[in-house]
C-alpha positions as CSV (number, residue, x, y, z in Angstrom):
1,M,-11.4,-4.0,7.5
2,I,-8.5,-5.4,9.5
3,G,-10.5,-8.6,10.2
4,Q,-9.3,-10.0,6.9
5,F,-5.7,-10.2,8.1
6,H,-3.9,-12.7,10.4
7,P,-4.5,-12.0,14.1
8,I,-0.9,-11.1,14.7
9,V,-1.1,-8.5,11.8
10,N,-4.2,-7.1,13.5
11,V,-2.4,-6.8,16.8
12,L,0.6,-5.1,15.0
13,L,-1.8,-2.6,13.4
14,V,-3.7,-1.8,16.6
15,G,-0.5,-1.9,18.6
16,T,1.1,0.6,16.2
17,I,-1.7,3.1,17.1
18,F,-1.1,2.7,20.8
19,A,2.7,2.6,20.5
20,R,2.7,5.8,18.4
21,I,0.2,7.5,20.8
22,G,2.6,6.6,23.6
23,S,5.8,7.7,21.9
24,S,4.3,10.9,20.5
25,M,3.0,12.0,23.9
26,S,6.5,11.9,25.2
27,L,9.4,12.0,22.6
28,P,8.3,15.3,20.9
29,F,8.5,17.0,24.3
30,L,11.9,15.5,25.2
31,A,13.7,18.8,24.7
32,I,11.3,20.6,27.0
33,Y,11.5,17.8,29.5
34,L,15.3,17.9,29.6
35,I,15.3,21.7,30.2
36,A,12.8,21.2,33.1
37,A,14.5,18.1,34.6
38,T,18.2,19.0,34.3
39,D,20.4,22.0,34.1
40,M,21.4,21.3,30.4
41,S,21.9,24.2,28.0
42,P,20.0,24.2,24.8
43,T,23.2,23.1,23.0
44,M,23.5,20.0,25.2
45,V,19.8,19.3,24.9
46,G,20.3,19.4,21.1
47,V,23.1,16.8,21.3
48,T,21.0,14.6,23.6
49,V,18.0,14.8,21.2
50,G,20.1,14.2,18.1
51,I,22.1,11.3,19.4
52,G,19.1,9.0,19.0
53,S,19.2,9.6,15.2
54,L,23.0,9.0,15.2
55,A,22.6,5.7,17.0
56,G,19.7,4.7,14.7
57,M,22.0,5.3,11.7
58,F,24.6,2.9,13.0
59,G,21.9,0.5,14.2
60,G,20.5,0.3,10.6
61,F,23.9,-1.1,9.5
62,F,24.5,-3.7,12.1
63,G,20.8,-4.6,12.8
64,G,21.0,-7.0,9.9
65,Y,23.9,-8.8,11.4
66,L,22.1,-9.2,14.7
67,S,19.0,-10.6,12.9
68,D,21.2,-13.1,11.1
69,R,23.0,-14.1,14.3
70,F,20.1,-14.4,16.7
71,G,17.0,-14.4,14.5
72,R,14.6,-11.6,13.6
73,R,12.0,-12.8,16.2
74,I,14.4,-12.4,19.1
75,V,15.7,-9.0,17.8
76,M,12.2,-7.6,17.5
77,L,11.0,-8.8,20.9
78,A,14.2,-7.7,22.6
79,A,13.9,-4.2,20.9
80,I,10.3,-3.7,22.1
81,Y,11.0,-4.8,25.7
82,M,14.1,-2.6,25.8
83,W,12.1,0.3,24.4
84,G,9.7,0.0,27.3
85,F,12.5,0.2,29.8
86,V,14.0,3.1,28.0
87,F,10.8,5.2,28.4
88,L,10.7,4.2,32.1
89,G,14.3,5.3,32.4
90,F,13.5,8.7,31.0
91,A,10.9,9.1,33.8
92,F,13.1,8.2,36.7
93,T,16.6,9.5,35.8
94,G,17.9,13.0,36.3
95,I,21.5,12.6,35.1
96,P,22.3,14.3,31.8
97,I,24.6,11.5,30.5
98,L,22.0,8.9,31.3
99,F,19.4,10.8,29.2
100,A,21.9,10.8,26.3
101,L,22.5,7.0,26.7
102,L,18.8,6.3,26.9
103,N,18.0,8.3,23.8
104,A,20.8,6.4,22.0
105,V,19.2,3.1,23.0
106,N,15.9,4.6,21.8
107,G,17.4,5.1,18.4
108,L,18.8,1.6,18.3
109,C,15.5,0.1,19.3
110,R,13.6,1.9,16.5
111,S,16.2,0.8,13.9
112,F,15.9,-2.8,15.0
113,Y,12.1,-3.0,15.5
114,E,10.7,-1.2,12.5
115,P,12.1,-3.3,9.6
116,V,11.5,-6.6,11.4
117,S,7.9,-5.8,12.3
118,Q,7.2,-4.9,8.7
119,A,8.8,-8.1,7.6
120,L,6.5,-10.0,10.0
121,M,3.5,-8.2,8.5
122,A,4.6,-9.3,5.0
123,D,5.2,-12.9,6.1
124,L,1.7,-13.2,7.5
125,T,-0.2,-11.5,4.6
126,E,-1.0,-12.7,1.1
127,K,1.0,-10.8,-1.5
128,E,-2.0,-9.1,-3.1
129,K,-3.1,-7.7,0.3
130,R,0.3,-6.4,1.4
131,F,-0.3,-2.9,-0.1
132,S,-3.5,-2.6,2.0
133,V,-1.6,-3.7,5.1
134,F,1.2,-1.2,4.8
135,S,-1.3,1.6,3.9
136,L,-3.2,0.7,7.1
137,R,0.1,0.8,9.0
138,Y,0.8,4.2,7.7
139,L,-2.7,5.4,8.7
140,A,-2.2,3.8,12.2
141,I,1.0,5.7,12.6
142,N,-0.6,9.0,11.8
143,I,-3.7,8.3,13.9
144,G,-1.4,7.7,16.9
145,V,0.7,10.8,16.2
146,S,-2.4,13.0,15.8
147,V,-3.7,12.0,19.2
148,G,-0.5,11.4,21.3
149,P,0.8,15.0,21.7
150,L,-2.5,16.3,23.1
151,L,-2.7,13.4,25.6
152,G,0.9,14.2,26.5
153,T,0.1,17.7,27.6
154,L,-2.9,16.4,29.6
155,F,-0.8,13.8,31.5
156,A,2.2,16.1,31.9
157,A,0.0,18.7,33.6
158,M,-0.5,16.0,36.3
159,S,3.2,15.0,36.4
160,G,6.1,15.6,34.1
161,R,7.0,11.9,34.5
162,L,3.6,10.5,33.8
163,P,3.7,10.5,29.9
164,W,7.0,8.6,30.0
165,I,5.7,6.0,32.5
166,I,2.5,5.4,30.5
167,T,4.6,5.1,27.3
168,G,6.9,2.6,28.9
169,C,4.0,0.5,30.2
170,V,2.3,0.6,26.8
171,Y,5.5,-0.8,25.1
172,L,6.0,-3.5,27.7
173,S,2.4,-4.6,27.4
174,Y,2.6,-4.6,23.6
175,G,5.7,-6.7,23.8
176,I,4.2,-9.2,26.2
177,L,1.0,-9.6,24.0
178,L,3.1,-10.0,20.8
179,H,5.3,-12.5,22.6
180,I,2.3,-14.6,23.6
181,L,0.8,-14.5,20.2
182,L,4.0,-15.5,18.4
183,K,4.3,-18.4,20.8
184,K,0.6,-19.3,20.4
185,F,0.8,-19.4,16.5
186,G,4.1,-21.2,16.6
187,I,6.0,-18.5,14.7
188,R,9.7,-19.2,15.4
189,K,11.2,-17.3,12.4
190,I,10.4,-14.1,10.6
191,E,11.6,-14.4,7.0
192,G,10.5,-11.2,5.3
193,E,11.9,-10.3,1.9
194,K,15.3,-11.7,1.3
195,K,17.7,-8.8,1.0
196,E,21.5,-8.6,0.9
197,Q,22.9,-7.0,4.0
198,V,24.5,-3.7,3.3
199,T,27.6,-2.8,5.3
200,M,28.8,0.7,6.2
201,K,31.9,0.2,4.1
202,Q,29.9,-0.7,1.0
203,S,27.7,2.4,1.5
204,W,30.7,4.7,2.0
205,N,32.4,3.3,-1.2
206,V,29.3,4.0,-3.2
207,I,29.2,7.6,-2.0
208,R,32.9,8.0,-2.6
209,R,32.7,6.7,-6.2
210,D,29.4,8.2,-7.4
211,R,29.9,12.0,-7.6
212,A,26.2,12.7,-8.3
213,F,25.0,10.5,-5.5
214,R,27.5,12.2,-3.2
215,Y,25.8,15.6,-3.8
216,F,22.4,14.1,-3.2
217,I,23.5,12.7,0.1
218,I,25.0,16.0,1.2
219,G,21.7,17.7,0.1
220,G,19.8,15.1,2.2
221,I,22.0,15.9,5.2
222,V,21.5,19.6,4.8
223,T,17.7,19.1,4.5
224,A,17.7,17.0,7.7
225,V,19.6,19.7,9.6
226,A,16.7,22.1,8.8
227,Y,13.9,19.5,9.2
228,S,15.1,18.2,12.6
229,Q,14.4,21.6,14.3
230,M,10.8,20.5,14.5
231,T,11.7,17.7,16.9
232,S,14.3,19.7,19.0
233,T,14.4,23.5,19.1
234,L,10.9,24.3,17.9
235,S,9.4,23.0,21.2
236,Q,11.8,25.1,23.3
237,F,11.2,28.2,21.2
238,V,7.4,27.9,21.3
239,D,7.4,27.1,25.1
240,G,9.5,30.2,25.7
241,Q,7.6,32.6,23.5
242,F,3.9,31.7,24.2
243,A,1.8,31.3,27.3
244,N,0.7,27.6,27.3
245,G,3.5,27.0,24.8
246,V,3.6,23.3,25.5
247,E,-0.1,22.9,24.6
248,L,0.4,25.0,21.5
249,F,3.3,22.8,20.4
250,A,1.2,19.7,21.0
251,W,-1.5,21.1,18.7
252,M,1.3,21.8,16.1
253,M,2.4,18.2,16.2
254,S,-1.1,16.9,15.8
255,V,-1.7,19.2,12.9
256,N,1.5,17.9,11.3
257,A,0.1,14.3,11.4
258,I,-3.4,15.3,10.2
259,V,-2.0,17.3,7.3
260,V,0.1,14.4,6.2
261,V,-3.0,12.2,6.0
262,A,-5.2,14.9,4.4
263,F,-2.8,16.0,1.7
264,Q,-0.8,12.8,0.9
265,L,-3.0,11.7,-2.0
266,P,-3.4,15.1,-3.9
267,F,0.3,15.9,-3.4
268,S,1.3,12.5,-4.6
269,K,-0.8,12.9,-7.7
270,W,0.9,16.3,-8.4
271,A,4.4,14.8,-7.8
272,E,3.7,12.0,-10.3
273,K,3.3,14.6,-13.1
274,H,6.6,16.2,-12.3
275,S,10.3,15.2,-11.7
276,P,11.5,14.3,-8.3
277,M,13.9,17.3,-8.5
278,R,11.0,19.6,-8.9
279,A,9.2,18.0,-5.9
280,I,12.3,18.4,-3.8
281,T,12.7,22.1,-4.9
282,V,9.1,22.9,-4.1
283,G,9.2,21.0,-0.9
284,S,12.4,22.7,0.3
285,L,10.8,26.1,-0.4
286,F,7.8,25.0,1.7
287,Y,10.3,24.2,4.5
288,A,11.8,27.6,4.2
289,I,8.5,29.4,4.3
290,G,7.4,27.3,7.3
291,H,10.6,28.1,9.2
292,V,10.2,31.9,8.5
293,G,6.7,31.5,9.8
294,F,7.9,29.9,13.0
295,A,10.4,32.8,13.5
296,F,7.9,35.6,13.2
297,S,4.5,34.2,14.1
298,G,3.0,36.2,16.9
299,S,-0.2,34.1,17.4
300,W,-1.3,30.5,17.6
301,W,-3.1,30.5,14.3
302,L,0.0,31.8,12.4
303,L,2.2,29.1,14.0
304,I,-0.4,26.4,13.0
305,L,-0.5,27.8,9.5
306,S,3.3,27.7,9.4
307,M,3.2,24.1,10.4
308,V,0.8,23.3,7.6
309,V,3.1,24.8,5.1
310,F,6.1,23.0,6.6
311,T,4.3,19.7,6.5
312,W,3.6,20.2,2.8
313,G,7.3,20.3,2.3
314,E,7.6,17.0,4.3
315,I,5.0,15.3,2.1
316,L,6.9,16.3,-1.1
317,T,10.6,15.8,-0.1
318,F,10.4,12.4,1.7
319,P,9.1,10.3,-1.3
320,A,11.0,12.4,-3.9
321,G,14.3,11.6,-2.1
322,S,13.6,7.9,-2.4
323,M,12.7,8.3,-6.1
324,I,16.0,10.0,-6.8
325,V,18.0,7.2,-5.1
326,D,16.0,4.7,-7.1
327,R,16.8,6.4,-10.4
328,L,20.5,6.8,-9.6
329,A,21.1,3.2,-8.4
330,P,22.3,0.5,-10.9
331,D,20.0,-2.5,-10.6
332,D,22.7,-4.7,-9.0
333,L,23.5,-2.0,-6.4
334,R,20.0,-0.8,-5.5
335,G,20.2,-2.2,-2.0
336,T,23.6,-0.6,-1.4
337,Y,22.4,2.8,-2.6
338,F,19.4,2.8,-0.3
339,G,21.6,1.6,2.5
340,A,23.9,4.5,1.9
341,Q,20.9,6.9,2.1
342,T,21.0,6.1,5.8
343,F,23.9,8.6,6.1
344,T,21.4,11.4,5.7
345,S,20.5,10.7,9.4
346,L,23.7,12.5,10.2
347,G,21.7,15.7,9.6
348,H,19.2,14.7,12.3
349,F,22.1,14.6,14.8
350,L,23.8,17.8,13.6
351,G,20.6,19.7,13.3
352,P,19.5,19.7,17.0
353,W,23.1,20.4,18.1
354,L,23.6,23.4,15.7
355,G,20.1,24.6,16.4
356,G,20.7,24.5,20.1
357,I,23.8,26.6,19.6
358,L,21.9,29.2,17.6
359,L,19.0,29.2,20.1
360,Q,21.3,29.6,23.1
361,G,23.7,32.1,21.6
362,F,21.3,34.3,19.6
363,S,17.5,33.9,19.4
364,G,14.7,31.7,18.0
365,E,14.2,34.3,15.2
366,V,17.8,34.0,14.1
367,L,17.7,30.2,14.4
368,F,14.6,29.7,12.1
369,V,15.7,32.3,9.6
370,T,19.0,30.6,9.4
371,V,17.5,27.1,8.8
372,A,15.1,28.6,6.2
373,V,18.3,29.7,4.3
374,V,19.7,26.2,4.9
375,S,16.6,24.7,3.4
376,I,17.1,26.8,0.2
377,V,20.8,26.0,0.1
378,S,20.0,22.3,0.1
379,I,18.3,22.8,-3.3
380,W,21.7,23.8,-4.8
381,F,23.3,20.4,-3.7
382,F,20.4,18.5,-5.3
383,R,20.7,20.6,-8.5
384,V,24.4,20.0,-8.8
385,G,23.8,16.3,-8.2
386,E,21.3,16.2,-11.0
387,M,23.8,18.0,-13.3
388,Q,26.5,15.5,-12.4
389,S,24.1,12.6,-13.1
390,E,23.2,14.0,-16.5
391,K,26.9,14.5,-17.3
392,A,27.7,10.8,-16.3
393,K,24.9,9.6,-18.6
394,L,26.2,11.5,-21.5
395,E,29.8,10.2,-20.9
396,T,28.4,6.6,-20.8
397,M,26.5,7.2,-24.1
398,R,29.7,8.5,-25.7
399,V,31.7,5.4,-24.5
400,G,28.9,3.1,-25.7
401,A,28.9,4.8,-29.1
């Protein structure tokens, strides 16, 4: 099927599989690796894990400036080469502050590479085939994530550094191949869809002025605080509670990716028949049930089942959040509103930090019951945002009348 596309698009699709295999056999285990390789507390581990999301949030704002200044092609290649060296850095450093710095650069690389690589795919694909390309890209990501964690445990059993070394080599090889092909086909510029660059000031002004949108952003941050436990404290908790906990966590990550692929279509069809608010409400309840399951599961199969329910929440809330932003945004400010949505990444920084505090000071059970409550509380913010939106519409209608 991929033979119908440009050779560089084919390389990007296949490369996505291998890159995601590499990153998912290392990054999901970062918290466990930090505990083993350093004397960091769970709180500091949380800060180190979360700083990647914080850096990515800022990178999303000034990545556009760098692309305009140096060109998207240079930014994409620089990001993927730097990414490779970041993973090698994880393998060979043992200094806590360097781990934090490396993960910050990891977040920046992701924020620079992802939008440019998608723009390159769009440039090299006929308009009527672009949906197929991006669907295949989504499938490639989940194939990689379903395989990577299990390979990670296999290689980590040989050496804790090995998954990071392999991932670094995969990214560097991917970058070299992409560099050669871009040169071979004479691609000097990556155009992509022309979009107005959104600054942090513009995004903040939108949040400050639009009361309804402000509540939705807060709801998104609160949801991210709960969701981010999957990539930070969950691995530490499972590793501490179960024999062969690292292997169990790897299976949970693989199940997460498989469930996304298996349930995406039926859940999307259900969501199309209901409002985005209902999808977010049901999804947040799934998050809460999943977190309670993490807290009290005493066996492998119960933890796997909890991950299935948690992933159902992920399938519903992610697209519903984008739908809400799309409905709130005026046509002339759509880009600014979606840019402002980047502020929800703050929750992916706060979540690992706060989760680490709860895990260190109390217990995993207290942590996951707390974030289950947080997931439910997030619904209130979304509901208030919806009421504010309806109120604003009524006031506009009165003024118009």
